[in-house]
N, C-alpha and C positions, 0 to 999 in steps of 0.2 A: 390382410396381414399387415401388422405394423412394420414400418421401415426400421431395420436394425440401427441402433445408435453407434456412430463411429466418431472418434475424435478427429478434429481437423489436424493438419500438419503441425508438429511441434517446432517452434522456432528457437528452442534452447539447445545450446551445444552440450555434448556429454559432460556430466559433472566430474570434477576431480574427486575421487573417493577419499574419505577420511581414512584413518589408520585401519588396516585390514582386520576384520573380525570385530571392530568396535561399534560400527554403525552399519546396518543393512538398509540400503536405500531401495524401497520397493517401486516407487514411481515418481516421476517429476514432469512438470509441464510449464511452458511459458508461451503466452500468446498475446500479442498486442491487439488493441481494438482497431488499429489501422495498419501501418507498415511496420516491419521489424525495427527499422532505424528510428522510428518515433516512439517505440515502446518505452515507457518510463518505469516498468517493473523489471526487477533483476532477480536472479536465482543462482546461488553458488554453494558448493561444498569445498572444503579445503583439506589438504593433508594434515594440517595442524589440528583438525578436529572441530571445525565450525561448519554449521549449515545455516544458511540465511536466505530470507526473502526480503527484498528491498522494494519499496513503493515510492518512487519520486512523485512529489505533489504536483498536481496540475498547475501550470503557471498562471498567475493572476495578472501578469503584465505581458507586454509585447516583446520583452527582452529576448534576444537570441545572441549566442556566442558560437561562432563557427557553425551556424545553422542549427544549433541545438537549443531547446528550451531549458529553463532552469531545472525542471523536474528530471529530465534526462541526464543533465550534468550531475545532479545530486546522486542519482542512482549509480552512475559510473564511478564517481568519486568514492562512494561508500563500498562498492564492490571491490575496487582496487585496494582500499584500506583493509578490508576484511581478509582479502587474499594474502596480505602481509602480516596478519596477526600471528604472534608466536603462541604456542600452546600455553594454557594455564591462566590467561587473563581473567580477572574477575569482572563483574558487571560495571562498576564505576570506571575501571581502567579501559574497558572496551568502549563505553560511551564517550569517555574523554578523547580517545584516539579518533573515533568517528567525527566528533565535533571539530577536532583540530584539522582533520583532512579537509573539511569544508572551509574552515577559517583560513587555512593556508592558501586555498584556491582564491579566496577573496583578495588576499594580500598579493598574490602573484599577478592578478589582473586588475589591481587598483580599484576594487569594488567595495572597500570597507565603508566609505561614506554613503555609497548608493544603497547598501543594505541596512546600515545601522539605524537610520530613521524611517525605514520603510519595511516593516516585517513581511509584507506581502511580496516583496521583491527577493526575499532570501531563497537560496537554493535548499529546498526542504525535502525531507524524505522520512517516511516511517520505516522501521526495521523490526523484524522479529527473527531472532537467531538462537541457535542451540550451541552450547559449549559442552564438548565431550569431557574436558578436564573437570569442569564444575558440575556436570550433569544437571544443567539448568537451561530453561528457555527464558530469554530476555525479550521483553516486548516494549518497544519505544514507539508509541503512536498506535494507529488503528489497524495494523496488519493482524489478522486473526490467527489463532492457533488452536490445536487440539493436543492434549496430553492425556493418554489413556482414553477414558470415556468422557472427559470434561472438555467443553469448548469455551474459549475465551475470546470474544470478539473485540472488546475494548474500544467500541465506537465512541467518537467524540460527541459530547452532549450538544455542542454548538451545531454540529452537522445534523443532528436530529431536528433541531429547530429550523435550520435552513431548509432541510428536506420537506418538512411540513409546510413551510411558507411557499416553496416552489410548487408543491403539489396542489395546494389550495388555489394559487394564482392560475395555474394551468387548467385545473378543473373548472374554475370560474370562466376562464377564456373559452373552453369548449362549450360550456352551458350557454355562453353568450353568442354562440354561432361560429366560433373558430373551429378549425378542422384539425384532426390528428396529424395530417400532413404538414400543417403549419407548425405544430409543436415540434415535429421531427426535424423540420428544416431550420427553425430559428429559436424555438423554445422560449416563449415570452416569460415563463416562470423563472428560468435561469437568469434572464436579464433582470428580472425583478429582484432576485437575491444577490446579484453581483456586488452591490456595495457592501453587503454583509460579508461575502466571501473575501473581499479585499481587506476589510477591516478586522476580520477575526484573527489575523496574524498577531494582534496585540495580546491574545490569550496564549499564544504559543510560547512554551517554556516559561510561563509565569509561575511563581510559587502557588500551589493550590489554595493557600489561605487568602490569596489576593482576589480570587474569583472562582465561582463554581464551574466556569467554562474553561478553566486552564487545562491545557493538554501538552503532552510531550511530543517532540519531533527533533530530528537531527537537522540543524540549520546553521551550524557554525557558532552558535551562542550557547552558554551553559544550560544544561538540562537539569531541572530539579529531579534528583534521583528518587524522590518520593512518588513521582509520576510514572516511574518505570516499573513495570510488572515483572516479577520473577517467579517462575514455576519450576519446582524440582521434578526431575525425571528419574524414575526407578528403573533398575535393570529389567529388560524385557518389555518395557512400555513402548507403545507406538506413539509417534509424534507426527503431527501434520503442521506445517507452516504454510501460510498462504497470504495473498494480498486481498484487499477488500473488493477486488473485481468479481469475487464470488459472493452472491447474496447470502449463501449459507455454505459453510465449510463442513463437509461431511467426511466420514471415515475412509472414503476412497475417491480417487480422481473421477472415475466414471459417475458415481453418485453426485458429486459436486457439479460436474459438467451437465448432467441430465437435469439437475435442478435449475441451473442457469438457463439452459435451453427452454425449459418449461416457463420460466419467468419471461424470457425474451419473446416467447410465442404468445403468452397471454397478457403481458404488461410491458411491452417494449419501451414505452415512455417512462416507466418506473414511477407511476403515479398512484398506484393502489396496492397491488400485491407486495411490491417492494418499493417503498418510498425512498427516493434518493435525490441528491442535489443535481443530478443530471440523468437523462435517459439516453437511449441509443439514438444517435444522430443518423441522418440519411447517409448511406454509403459505408457505415462503420459495422464492424463485426459484432460489437457488444457495446455496453454503456461505459466500459472501462477496460484497461489492460488487466491481465490476470496471471498469477504465478501460483504454483502448487508443488509441494514436495512432501512425500510420506516416507517415513523410515522407522526402524526399530533400533533402540539402544540396547546393545548386548551386555 
């Protein structure tokens, strides 16, 4: 008999519910790949009518402030900013407020010069959020979402290329006599693509006409609004917001988790079934942090 699937312990505090009767939250989940204090994913709902998933970008430098990496700081800054949003903001206003939250942090800590010339050092996050007043989902970066039956992953083109390069390098490493334990411990393919991961920040928040690799993120610098995706939500539609810690975002948490567990069982290094810029490292729960919330707009 198959072992019944059970979710691991949820690390998310109870959500603050949006206005009564306006949004029905069915389920939500937050789980870090390592310890809760290292989790760079965030999840919140606010009484002003916003629901958001935030994915702080993995740091490309050794920078730490008060023991926290830049991705964790970015997530916390944006969660705090969204918690203070008044009802009724439109997408450009919301993006501007999130950008200013990070920019003000740079100013408070004297980091303007440090981040200005080094995009890879910026405190960066992707955000996908729902506005009740506007009845829209706003997608800045590669946090996936579902609206009704439609799924919108919005993965970055540059990440597809980096993932293919990593997988090719690691597969060549294995065919040349390397072991899967070696890849799990030190991932030579990840080291191979590290220069690209550090340099790809130059595509971040570039106008899309400047490069086919341009992508949006919140990093304290202006976001080209044409890179932000907006999806209308009709009354009665179900919405899922998630981080890209899920290889596939499905219409329920259980289905999404079961799919993740199947990938981790068959392809834990993320080299074939789910090609990624990183696999699960030794001692970690998954290849990435993850967040998920499913709700219906009334």
